[in-house]
N, C-alpha and C positions, 0 to 999 in steps of 0.2 A: 610552453606547452602545458596543458593541464588535463587531468582526468577527473570526471565527476560521475559518480554512480547515482543517477536520479531515481532509479527504480520506477521509471515511467515519467515522460515529459507530458505535461498537461496544460491546456489553455484554461485559465481560471477567469471567471467572469468579473471578479473584483480587482483584477490587475490589468493595467494598460500594457505592460511589457512582460514578456516571459521572464521568469526568474533566471533561466539559463542565459538569456540575452543580456540581462542586467549584470550578471556575473562576468560575462565576456567584456562588456564595456567598462566595468569598474576595475577589473584586473588587467585590462589591455592585453588580452590573450590573442595569440596567433593561431594556435591549433588546440582544439578542445574535443575530447572524445567522450561520448555518452553511451557506455554499454548498457544493455537492458533498457532501451528507451521505450519499449512497449508501444511502438507506433506502426500503423499501417502505411504502406507506401502510397495508398490512395487517399490518405487523410490530408487535412489542411495545415497541420501543425508545422510541417517542414516549410511550407510556403510562408506561413506567418513568421517563423523564425528568420527566414531569408529576407523577408520584407523589412522586418524591424532592424536587422543588422545593416541592411543597405541604406535605411533611412538616416543612419549616422554618417554616411559618406564613405563607408568602407566597402571595398569589394569583398565578396563572400562566395564560397563554394562549399556546398553541403553534400556529403556522401553518406547515403543511408542504405542499409541492408536489412531486409525483413523477409520472413518466410513467404513464399509465393502462395497465393490463394485466389480462387475465383470468386470468393464471397467476401465482401467488405461490409460487415454488419455495422461496425462502428469505427471510431478512431483508434480504439484499443486493439492491439495485437501482441500477444506475449512474445518476449525476446526481442531480438533485433539490436542493431547498433547504429549510431549516428555520429559523424565526425564533421566538425565545422572548421574550415580554413578561412581566416579573416585577414584582410589587409594585403600587404605586398607579397606575402608568401603564396597567394593564389597564382601569381605569375610563374611560379616554379613548378606548378602541378603538371606532370607529364602524362600520367595514366592512372586510372582508378579501376578497382574491381569490387564487385559485390557478391558475396556468397549467396547462392540461390536458397539455402536453408536459413539465411538470416543470422548466421553465427559470427561472421566477421566481414570486414572490408579492409582493403588496403589502398594506399595512394602513394605513388612514386613522385618524389620531389627532386628536380634537377639540382646538381651541385657543380662544383669546380673539379678540374682534373679528370673529367670523364666519370666521376662518381656521383652518388646521390644518396638520399635517405628514403627508405620505404617505411611509411608509417602504417601500422596495423592496429585496428580497433577490434577487439574480440569479446564475446560474451560466452561464458561456460555455464551451462545449466547447473543448478545446485543439487538436483536429484541424482542419486547414484544408480548404478545398473540394477535393474530389477525392481525399481521403485514403482509404487502404484500411484502414478500421477494422473491428473485429470485429463480428459480427452482433448481439451483445448489448450493444454500447456505446450511450451516450447519443447520440453523433453519428449512428450508423446509425438509431436510432429516430426522430430528428428529420428525417432525410432521407426516411425512409419516410412520415412524416406529411405532409411537403411534397409528395411524389408523390401521396399519397391526396387531398390538398387540390386539386391540379391536376386529378386525374381527376374528382373531384366537380364541379369548375367546368366541365369540358368536357362532362360529361353534362347539366348544366343548360343550357348553351348549345345542345346538340344538341336537347333537348326544345323549346326556344324557337325553333328554326330559325335560329339566328344562327351566324355564322362562328366557327369554333374557331381561336384564335390558335396560333402555333407553340409547341411545347413548350419550356419553360425548364429542363428537368431537368438539362441539362448545366451550367447556371449556378447550381444550387442550392447555397447557402452558409449553413449553420446559424448561423455566427458573425455574418454580416451580417444575417441575418433577425432575430436577437435584438435587435440595435440598432434595426432598423426597428420592431419591436413595442414596444420600450421607449420609443421616441420618441412613439408614439401614446399610450401610457399616461401619460407625463410631461405631454404637452400636455393630455390630458383632465383630469389632476389640477390643473393650473394654471387651467384654465377654471372649476374649482369652488373656486378660492382655497385650494389646498393647496400648501404648499412641499414640495419633493421632497428626500429623502435616499436616495441609491442606494448600497447596500452590495453589492459585486459581486466575484466571482472572475472577472476579465476575461481571464486567461491571456494578457496582453499588457502591455507596459510603454510607456506613452505618451511617456515621456521618451527612449526609444531610437529609433533610425532605423527599426526594424521595427514601431513602434507607431503608424503613421499612422492606422489605422482607428479606434482608440480615441480618439486625439486629435481626429480630425474629428468623432466622435460627441459628445465633450464640448463642442466649440465649437458644434455645431449645436443642442444642447438647452440650452446655457448652464449647464453644471454646473462647479463649481470643486473643486479638490483641496486641502482645508485642510491636510493633512499636508505636502504639498509646499510650499505657500505659507508655512506657519509655520516650516518648517525649511529654507528655501531656502538653497542653498549648502552644506548639510551632507549627509553621507552617510546616505541613507535605508535602513533595514534591508530587505534582500531577503526574498522570501517563503521561500526555502529556505536552509538553513544554508550549503550549498555553492554556491548560485546567486548571480547578479549582478543579477537582474531583480526588480522589484516587480510582482506580479500581482494583488494584492488591494487594493481601494480602498473608501473611504467618500467619496463625492462628494455635493455638496449645492448648493442654490441660493445665489447670492451674498448674498441677504438674510439667510441663516442664519449667515454667517461671523462676524458680530459676537457671536453667542450661544455660540461655541465658547470655553470657558475654558481647557481643556488638551486636547492631542492628542498622541499619540505611539505608539510600538510597544514592547511588552515585549521583553526580551532574546530574541534569536533562539535557537532550540533548539540545544543542543550536539549533537555527533555522536552518533547514536543507537546505533551498534553498541556492544555491551558487550564490554569487554576485561577483565572481572572487577573485583571490588572495587566501592567506591562511585564512581559516575561523576562526573567533573568535566571542565571544559574542558581542563585540562592533561592529564588521563588520556586523553581522547578524541584530543587532538592527538598524543600519544605513540603510541597505537595506530595512528592514521592514518599516522604516519610509518613504522611497521614495515611496514604493508601496501604503502606506496609503494616502499620500498627492496627488498622482496621481489619486487614486480612488475618493477622495473628489473633486478634480478639474474636473474630468470627470462628476461627478454627477451635479455639479453646472453649467457646460457648457450645459448639456442636460436638465437642469431644472427638474431633477428627485430626489426623496429622496435618502439619503445616504444609501447604502445597510447595512443589519444587520451584514454581515461579516466585513465591514469596521468599524462599531461601536465596534465590539469585538477587532479589531486591536487597536482602540483608548484606550481601557481598558488595553491592553498589553503594550502600549507605555505611559500609565499614562497621557493621554490627556483628557481634558474636552470637550465633544461633544457640549455642549451649546456654548462654546467659538468658536469652529470650525464652527458651524452653522451660527454664526453671522458674520463671515468673508465674505467679498465680493469676487467676482471672481478674481479681480486683486490682492487682498491680499493673496488669496489661491495660485495663480500662483507664487507669490513671495516666499511663504513658500515652495512650491515645488522646486523652484530653490535652495533655501537654503539647503533643504534636500539632493538634488543631490550634491551640493558642499561639504556638510559634508561627504557624502559617498565617494567622491573622495579623500578627505583628509585622511579618515581612510584607504582607499585602498593603498595610498602611504606608509603608515606605517604598512601595513598588516603583513609583516614578523615579525617585532618587536612585534606587538600585539599578534601574534600567539605564539611566543616563550615565552612571559611573561605569557600568559594564560595557556600554556602547563605546565610551571613550577609550577604555583599556583595550577592548577587542580591536578597534580600528587602528590603534597605535601598533599592535602586533602585525596587522595586515600591511600597514604602511611600511614597516621595517622589512617585511618579507619582499615587498615590491621595490624597495629601494627608493621610496618617495622622500623628497626633501621638504616640500611644502604641503603638508597634510592637514594643517590646522583649519583651512577654509572648508575643506570637505567634511571634516569632523564636526565643525560648528553647524554646517547644514544638516547633518544627521541628527545632532542634538536638538535643533529647532524642530525637525519633523517629529522626533520622539515626544517633545513637550506639547506639540500641536495635537498629536493623537490623544494624549492624556486629557487635554482640554475638551476635545470632541467627545471623548467617552463620558465625561461628566455632563456635558450638554445633552447627550443622548439619554442619560438617566433622568434628567430634569424634564425633558420633553415627552419621553415615552413611558416613564415610570419604571419601577423595578418589577422583576418577575416574582411570582409567588405560586404556591401550590393551588390545585383545583379545589373549589368549594363544593361543587356538585357536578354530576353528569346525568345525562338522560339515557335510559335504556328502554327497549320495547317491552310491552307487556305480553306479547305472544311469541310464537315460534315461526309460523308460516304467514306470508303476506303475498298480495297480488297487485300488479300494476296494470291499470287499464290502458295506459299510454304505450308502454313498452311490450305489453302482452307477454309477461314473464312472471315467474314466481320467485320468491326469496325465502330463504331459510336462515333464521338468526341462530348462530352457533358460536359461543365463546367470544363474543365481542365483534364478530364480522358477519357479513351477509353473503350467503352463497346464492348465486343467481342461476336459475335453470331456464333454458330456452324452450319455447314451444316446438313440438314436433310438426314438421311440414315436409312435403315431397321435394321442395327446393328451398335453398337458403333465401332466395328472393321473395318467396311466397309465405306470408305470415297469416294464419287464419284470424278472422275477426273475433271469434270467441273460442280460443283454444281451451281444451280441457285435458290434453295429454302433453307431457313434458319429458324431455330427456333426463337421464339420471346423472350425466356428467355436468359439472358446474364450473364456474369461475367466480372469483371474489369481485364484488362490485358495490358501489354506493347506490342504494335503491332510489327509485324515482320518488318525487315529493307526493305523488297521488296514491301511494301504496296503501292498501287496506288489509285488515285481517282476513285470512282465508282458511278453509278447511281442506287439507291435502291428505290423500291416501297413497301409501307407497306400495307398488307392485314389484314384480320381479324385474321387469325391464323398463319401467317408466313410473312417473308420478302422475296421479290423477287428481285434478282439481274438482272437488265435490261441491264446494259452496264458497261464495264471496260475500263478506259482510258489508254493511253500509259504512260509509266514512264515519269514523269516530276517533276519539283520543286514543292513540296507540303508544304514547310515550309516558314514562314515569320519571320523576326527578329523584335522584339519590344524593342525599347530602353526605359529604365525606368528612370524617373527623380530621382535625388539623394535627396530623402527626406524620412521621416519616414512614416509608414503605416497610421498614423492618418491624415497627410497632404494629402495623396492620397485620403482618403475618403472625406475630406473637399473640395478638388479640384473637385472630382466627383460630389458632391452635388451642387457645384456652377455652373457647366455646365449643370447639369440635375436637375433643381430645381423642376420639376414636378413629379419626381419619389417619391415613397412612402418611408418613413423613415425605413421600414423593411430592406432596403439595409444596414443599419448600423449594424444590427445584423447578417444578412446573408452576411458576408464579402466576401465569395467566389464569390457570384453572382456579387457583386459590382466590384470586381477585374476583372472578366471576361468582364463585360461591359466596364470597363475602358480601358482594353487592346484593345478591338475592336475599340473604339473611337480613340485611339492613332495611330493605324496602318491604320485607314480608311477602316476597313473591315466591310462590311454590308451583312447581311444574306438576 
């Protein structure tokens, strides 16, 4: 059995097999739980996963729970859980249940002596009670369902002529409500002689001070944490590579602890951000260090405090912030250059580092799975790694390397008109706002429109657009004149320097401008381009 928190299962165009399916095949898993799968029940991801697993000759059964909705705009739907049963264990499936709110699902597996196992996959939202979450989040949906549940109860009491109790909407807590409902499910399972295995994204660490709710729930339903008990006193891998808390759990009845042969976590994910070349832990750490020192240098240059995110990066890199704060700007700049040089050195040996890391990591996985003959699989992985390195070099030779822009084209006016589309465009800060012609019906477009709505949408203008003279009124735009076709674009040559020097140059020639242009980079860029080409409004 395994639990993976994917934070959304996605079909990627550049992959033939889903990553989740590849993990199931590689680790030879029988039961896999995916809390927070972020999938709609009407999407195709579930069918794709089932088809890919079936193609290997294994029987499969997938149980998915998602919030019920009448509108399926896309494959994505917040929350939800998905559980895959693969192989012979599908023959032991007796019954399944899917929570209508998409919080959990359970499946009962038949066993011997009239007993069995009830596997539960659950997802607990991360927002706490009273949080201002978005309208489309799983948290908001559960609060809405709880309000509807209270409203239905009050209507029933009103029909029966009974007293309606005070509203509890101010105390509605989806996180606590999940524990209450899971407690009922667990008690019902035990009444039918089923042992419980709860695989959950709890979004809480019961070993920390702020994990009292989860700890109280575990004690109340008498569930044990085998990973913690087996590796007591050791450092348990956190859920996130840069985090310190463990949020995902496989909890079970005490009677099942004796059946656990091996339990652990695979190596935590390395830093995901790509710094070029073959990724490895050393490469990720080197790139992470460059980002840290650049952030510190930027803070010292602007005379602002170091951001909290940068302080967390220092903890990840095992750096003392007191030492960093005492560095001067010159010393910080030197450390930044040293970090960049270190990154370049690691990049030069990226292929070798990747091969070495792949070999060591696969050996750890093989030991956890109890494999005896793992060399052939490892050699295949190394061949694929070397092949990707060769393909990357060939790509650079055939497509060339990337470089900065030498020039851009900007329009010389503000208002334009298209004879083909019968619409006007306004150029504003690098984008074109399109205004449609007024008409009594959307299907009727006048041949020579001169009145246009004031609401707009962003659009790439038609090729035949020409300069126009437009007057703004209270409720409309009026097209007064359309010029003959002429050259409407100017070429702006860009200096070969990075974006930061652009801003420094801009501030040096416009010292009276407010510092807000540093944050509103787009505005500063537009002003800079106008100054370069000599365009004045």
